[in-house]
GUVODREN-211842 format. One record per residue (C-alpha): residue in three letters; x, y, z. Coordinates in steps of 0.02 Angstrom, whole numbers, plus 32768, in hexadecimal, padded with zeros to 4 digits. Last residue first. Example, Ala and Ser with C-alpha at 12.3 -4.5 7.8 and 13.67 -1.06 7.14 Angstrom:
<zakes>
ser82AC7FCB8165;ala82677F1F8186;
</zakes>
This chain:
<zakes>
gly5F143466A133;asp5FB53465A18C;ile5FE634A6A23A;arg608F34F9A245;ile60573594A2AC;arg5FEA352CA31F;ala607034ACA340;asn60EF3532A371;ser613A34BAA3F5;pro612D353CA47E;asp60703555A45E;phe605535E1A4D8;pro60E635EFA558;ser61593626A4CA;asp61F4362DA530;glu61E135CDA5CE;val619C361FA665;val61E33697A6EA;val616736AEA774;ala6111374DA7B1;asp60BE3778A857;trp60873830A86E;glu60E038B6A8D3;gln607D3958A8F5;arg608F3A0FA8C1;leu600D39FCA83A;met6084397BA7EA;lys612B3936A824;val6149388AA7E0;lys618237FFA856;leu61F0376CA82C;lys61E536ADA831;thr6262364CA7C7;gly620935BCA775;val625F35BFA6CC;glu63153607A6E3;ala632A36C6A6BF;leu635F36E0A771;asp641736ACA75A;pro6426371DA6CA;arg63F537BBA72B;val635237FAA6E9;tyr630B3841A644;gly6257384AA615;met61B93800A5CA;gly610F380AA60F;ile606837B0A628;gln5FCD37D7A68F;lys5F51374EA6AC;gly5ED236E0A653;phe5F533667A60E;ala5F263669A555;val5ED53716A559;ser5F79375CA59B;tyr5F733811A5D5;gly60023893A5BE;gly60B438B8A5D8;ser615438E3A580;thr62083913A5BA;leu61F138DAA66B;arg627F3904A6E3;gly630E38ADA744;val63503879A7E8;lys630438FFA85B;gln630E38C9A90C;gly627638A5A97A;asp629C37EEA98C;leu62AB37E2A8CF;leu6260386EA86A;leu62343897A7B4;ala6214394DA797;glu61913983A71D;lys61D839CCA678;gly61533978A60C;trp6098398BA5FA;pro605F3924A68D;asp5FA538FDA69C;thr5F1F3942A711;asp5E71391BA749;ser5E7E3876A7A7;pro5F243895A7F4;gly5FB93825A7BF;asp5FDC376FA7C6;ile6068377AA73F;leu60A8370AA6BD;leu615C372FA68B;thr61C23723A5EC;cys627F3733A5EC;cys630E37A0A5B2;lys63B9378AA602;ala642D3804A64F;arg64EB381EA643;ile6507378AA5D1;gly65AE3797A574;thr65F0383CA537;glu668637E9A4E0;leu6614377AA479;met65B2380FA439;lys66513872A41D;ala669637EBA3B1;lys65F437D4A349;gly65D53891A32D;arg65C83882A270;phe65C237D0A23A;glu6639373EA227;lys65E9368FA211;ser65DD35EFA281;leu65903652A30B;asp64E8365EA2B2;val647436C1A325;phe63BC36A8A312;arg63B33615A386;asp64123673A40B;leu638636F2A421;ala638536F6A4DC;ala638637BBA4DD;glu642E37ADA530;leu6468374BA49A;pro641F37CAA424;thr6485384EA47C;ala643D38D2A4EE;asp6450398FA501;arg643239C0A448;gly63823977A441;leu631638DEA44A;glu629B38B2A4D7;asn62393957A4C4;gly627039C4A434;phe6272392CA3BB;ala61F738ADA3F6;arg622337FDA435;tyr61A83772A410;ser618C3713A4B2;lys60FD36B4A467;glu607E36F0A4EA;gln60DA3794A4D6;arg60A5379DA41D;leu5FED378DA44E;trp5FEE3822A4C1;asn603B3896A448;gln5FC4385CA3C3;ala5F343885A438;arg5F7A3934A44C;ala5FA13950A394;gly5EF23934A358;val5E8C38A1A316;gly5DF538A1A29F;lys5D953800A2AE;leu5D773770A237;gly5D0136E4A274;his5D17367CA1DA;lys5C6A3698A198;glu5C813756A1B4;gly5D27375FA154;val5CEB3735A0A1;ser5CC537E6A065;trp5D3D3827A0EC;ile5DD237E3A08E;leu5D99382F9FEC;asp5D7238D9A03E;trp5E2038E5A084;leu5E6A38AD9FDE;tyr5E0B39349F7F;arg5E3A39BB9FFC;gly5EF239949FF8;phe5F1139729F3E;glu5F6C3A1C9F29;ile5FEB39EA9FA9;pro602F39559F4A;tyr601338C19FBD;his606D386FA04B;leu5FFC37E8A09A;glu604A37ABA13E;trp600A36FBA157;gly5FCA3699A1EC;leu5FB835FCA253;glu5FD0364BA302;gly6066368FA362;thr60293741A363;tyr60B53786A2F9;ala607D3717A26E;val60E736D3A1DF;arg60C33685A137;ile60F03716A0C5;ala6079373DA032;arg60B537B89FB1;val600B37E19F69;pro5FC738099EBD;cys5F1238459ED2;met5E8938119E57;gly5E4037949ECB;leu5ECF37699F3C;glu5F5F373B9ECB;ile5FF936E29F08;asp60B7370D9F10;arg60FD36959F90;tyr615E36A3A033;ser61A43625A0AA;leu61B93621A166;trp61313598A181;pro610F352FA0E6;phe60B5355FA048;arg60B734D89FC2;lys60C53447A03E;asn607B349EA0D4;gly5FD334C5A080;leu5FA63570A036;val5FB6353F9F7B;thr5F6634959F9E;ala5EB634CC9FD5;pro5EAF35549F51;asp5ED234D59EC4;ala5ECD35339E19;asp5EFB35CF9E75;lys5EAB36759E98;val5EA0368D9F54;ile5DFB36D09F95;asp5DA136439FF1;lys5E4235E5A015;leu5E7C367FA076;leu5DF33670A0F5;ala5E1635B5A113;arg5ECF35DCA12D;ala5EAC365DA1AC;asn5E2F35FCA20E;pro5EA335C6A29D;gly5EE0367DA2B5;ala5F433700A25B;leu5F2D376FA1C4;ala5FAE37FEA1B8;tyr5F843886A13E;val601738E4A0F5;gly6029397CA080;trp60B53991A000;gln60F23A2A9FA8;thr60FF3A9BA03F;thr61843A32A094;ile61EB3A1F9FF2;asp62913A64A036;his63073A319FAC;ile63B739E09FB6;asp642E39B19F2A;val64CE39549F5D;tyr656C394A9EEB;gly65EC38C89F1E;gly666338DF9FAD;gly670739419F9D;ala6710399AA040;ala66AF3A2D9FF8;met662339B69FC9;phe66123974A07F;asp661E3A24A0C8;glu65953A5DA054;ala652A39C7A084;ser653F39F4A13C;lys65133AA8A117;ile64743A70A0BA;leu643B39F7A144;phe645D3A6FA1D4;asp64033AFBA184;ala63703A8BA147;asp63533A43A1F9;tyr63463AEEA252;ala62E23B37A1BC;thr625F3AA9A1CF;trp62603A95A28A;ala61AA3A8FA2C9;gly61783A09A246;ala61F13988A284;ser624A3924A202;ile622B38C4A15E;leu62B438A5A0E2;tyr628E3862A035;tyr632A38159FE4;glu637038049F36;asp641737AB9F11;gln63DD36F99EF3;lys6329372F9EE5;leu6295375F9F54;arg62EE37389FFA;val627D377CA087;ile62D737BFA116;thr627A37EAA1BB;tyr62EC386CA208;glu630F38A5A2B8;thr637F393BA2C9;arg6414397EA337;thr642538EFA3B1;thr64C538F2A416;gly656C38B2A3DE;his65CF3954A3FB;asp65E13971A340;thr65273971A340;leu64C638DCA30A;ala645138B1A27C;tyr63D9382EA2B5;thr63803797A262;leu62D93745A243;asn62D836D9A1A2;ile626F36C7A104;arg6267364AA074;gly624A36559FC0;val6308365A9F97;asn63653612A025;pro636B3670A0CE;leu640A36CBA109;lys64543681A1A2;asn644836EFA23D;cys64B5377CA27D;thr64943808A1FC;phe65063884A19F;his658837FAA171;asp650C378FA114;leu64A73826A0DB;phe6544386DA07E;ala657737CAA02F;thr64C337AC9FEE;ala64AC385F9FAB;gly6555386F9F54;pro651338469EA6;gly647738AF9EBE;arg63DF38B79F27;leu639039019FC4;leu62DA39339FC8;his62A63984A06D;lys6206397CA0D3;thr61DA39D6A172;phe61373992A1BC;ala60AF3A18A1BD;ser603E39A7A154;ala60233932A1E3;asp5F613937A1D7;ile5F2F38A0A249;ile5EA63821A218;gly5E6A379CA293;val5E3736E9A289;thr5DD63669A2F1;gly5E0A3635A3A0;arg5EB6367BA3CB;val5EA23710A356;ala5DF1372AA395;glu5E273724A44A;ala5EA637AEA431;glu5E1C3817A3E0;ala5DA537FAA46E;lys5E2F3832A4EC;ala5E4B38CFA486;tyr5D9538F5A490;pro5D8F38D0A54B;trp5E24394AA568;trp5DEA39E2A506;ala5D8D3A30A59B;gly5E373A3DA5F2;arg5E8A39BEA660;arg5EE53A1AA6EE;phe5F653AA2A6DB;ser5EDA3B02A687;arg5EA63B65A5EF;ser5DFA3B82A5AC;asp5DFA3BABA4F5;his5D843B2BA4BA;asp5D023B64A537;phe5C693AFAA53D;ser5BDF3B52A5A1;ala5B953BA0A501;pro5B783AF5A4BF;ala5BEE3AB0A439;asp5BA63A91A38F;lys5C393A35A33D;pro5C7139E6A3E0;gly5D2F39E3A3EF;tyr5DB03995A378;tyr5E5C39A3A3C4;asn5F0539FEA3AA;pro5EE33A15A2F1;arg5F6A3A67A28F;asp5F893B20A268;trp60303B3BA21B;gly60A23BCEA24A;asn612D3B60A28C;val60B33B02A2FB;gln60033B47A329;gly5F793AF2A37F;phe5ECD3ADFA333;gln5E213AA6A377;ala5DCE3A35A2FB;gly5D103A33A302;met5CEB39DAA260;asp5CD13A7DA201;lys5D813AAFA239;gln5DC13A0DA1EF;arg5D753A2BA147;asp5DB33AE4A14A;tyr5E673AA7A16C;ala5E5F3A1CA0E9;pro5EE63A6DA078;ala5F5E3A87A104;thr5F663B37A153;arg5FF33BB4A170;leu5FAA3C58A1B6;pro5F143C32A226;arg5F403C8DA290;cys5FAB3D25A29B;ala5F8C3D41A358;glu5F303CB1A3AD;arg5FA83C6CA431;glu5F8A3BB8A46C;glu5FA03B89A520;asp5F903AD2A54F;pro601E3ADCA5D1;his5FD33B72A625;his601C3C20A633;leu5FE23CA1A6B5;ile5FF43D52A673;phe607C3DD2A685;val60DE3DBBA5E6;his60493D8BA574;asn60183E3EA535;tyr60CF3E5DA4FC;cys60CD3DB2A4A5;glu60323DE5A440;glu60833E88A40E;asn611C3E2BA3C9;lys60AD3DAEA370;arg60633E43A311;ala610B3E8CA2E2;ala61563DE2A2B5;tyr60C23DB6A244;glu60C43E66A1F1;thr61793E58A1CC;thr61663DB0A17B;met61833CF8A1B0;trp617F3C79A123;ser623E3C78A115;gly62413C0BA1AF;tyr624A3C1BA26B;arg62A13BA5A2E7;lys633F3BD0A284;pro63743C5AA305;asp63893BD1A38A;leu633C3C00A432;ser62D33B5DA44D;ala63613AFDA3FF;met63DF3B2DA489;asp63F53A7BA4CD;ile64733A8DA55E;glu652D3A7DA55C;ala65363AF2A4CB;glu65763AABA421;gly66003AD8A3A3;glu66893AE7A428;val66C43B99A415;met662C3BF3A3C8;met65AB3B83A419;gln66023B8FA4BF;ala660B3C4AA4AF;leu65523C51A490;tyr65333BEBA52E;his65953C5DA5A2;gly65603D02A54D;thr64A73CD1A559;gly64B33C95A60D;gly65043D3EA641;ala649E3DB1A5D7;ala63ED3D6EA600;thr63C33DF4A686;ile64153E79A615;gly63863E86A59E;phe62D93E4BA5D9;ser62893E39A52D;phe63223DF6A4DC;gly630C3DF0A420;glu63C53DD5A3EA;ala64593D70A40B;ile64AB3D4BA364;trp652F3CD9A31D;met65983CE4A280;asn661E3C5FA251;arg65B73C1DA1BD;leu65193C63A16C;gly64763C19A131;pro641A3C30A1D9;val647E3C95A259;pro64CD3C26A2E1;gly648B3C38A392;val641A3C9AA3FE;leu63733CE6A3C4;pro63103D1BA461;asn62743CC5A49E;gly61CC3D24A495;asp61773CB3A417;pro616F3D30A38C;thr620F3D8CA3C3;tyr62053E17A443;cys62683EB4A424;ile621C3F26A4A2;pro61BD3FBAA458;gly620A4069A46A;asn625B40E7A4D9;phe631840E7A4B2;asp639E4157A506;asp644A4159A4BE;lys64FA4184A4FC;leu64DD41B7A5B0;gly658541D0A609;ala65F94148A651;val661741ACA6F1;glu6593415EA761;ser659440B9A6FF;ser66414091A744;pro65F14073A7F2;ile65933FDAA7B4;arg65273FA1A849;his65204048A89E;ile650240A2A7F8;met647F4022A7C3;ser64214042A86A;met641E40FEA841;
</zakes>
């Protein structure tokens, strides 16, 4: 009756259909809103668990995408391409049931849902589990969140959830300290990886991304922009040959990145550009990241070279370069970068060598203080270096300039979205903050930033800094408040806590630890 009073025409419309069945949840509970994967000029709005309540906002933002190419807010969390071809009917059905069970329960920031797991696993999964790894799920992959006690007492609850620091916290802290003090190993096999090559590859990538392309044997960090000048994808580009590139992007967004990359290349070729060949090789290559002051010493023990000490030094293997090396019997595409801001390498290996390489590294690891490191400690460490993360600081509602990434934008060249990026200007600015917060709680992101009681921004990431012994966060504020030394407040646990804007990369701002020779 209330509907008739609100919408009088419904009284005489007549009953057309009556359905009584399961609600159409998606695996993560969010609807599917946006362009259809692999197709052009077709959009969907499906999978709404609460139906008409989302109709107004969905119609508004979907219309913007259809007419203007982008919505005014970042819609990536609803994008139909957040799932990949690995998802099956059974997976979708079982996750649907799980979502239904999670509608009316309290959710915590460290929540992990267990249905359909483990499903996609890296080669060393069993090894990591035996070491006490507790896994989180991203894009169907199980990856370590942290390494807990192997023989935990009955009182230790790995599954406890809280808005405060969980039982996992001291273990993540020890992992972060190991990376800063000795060396840690991170399984990053979930990274999205594309091989891009062909006579048109260089011209295409040069326009598709906003930074200079690296020389052969070198790497660069860059961004692909939307036509509105905001950040669509972050790439680490490794230039293997003159017209052959290895692209690394976020593990959570494989299909999302692939669709945009392939459609953009098709447009380039249709406009008369040279041929570009693109392959998603995510599942063909695994990745172990080694980081910490002892990373080079550890690799020296297992690298096969006439002069192990020299092959890993700055002269033959400088920062931001790549080399094909051999570790024991494993061929490795080694890339000298570290998302943690320490001396380190990403070791990209053919996936079938994963267990062998894991065991080889650990066969010499103990004497170098090697420790398994999960995603939570890594997230803390990258904030000490102010490294932006896609889906947090980077997305389709902010430009690279607003993200304070000017050094990765080459304004001397033309690239997709450049004019719109410059036209947009700086509406808000990304900055890093150190926080004097509560003794038992860290921010996770999305907390309000306040000045004199008024909201002036929000955190996009948060955590704990082992280098500074306090909470740390990154976020966006009004441009005038992004200056070093600005004092703000962070809202946590219904209280306001002191925070101060610090310089980018507050830990080792000169990158001396990353570049150290040996």
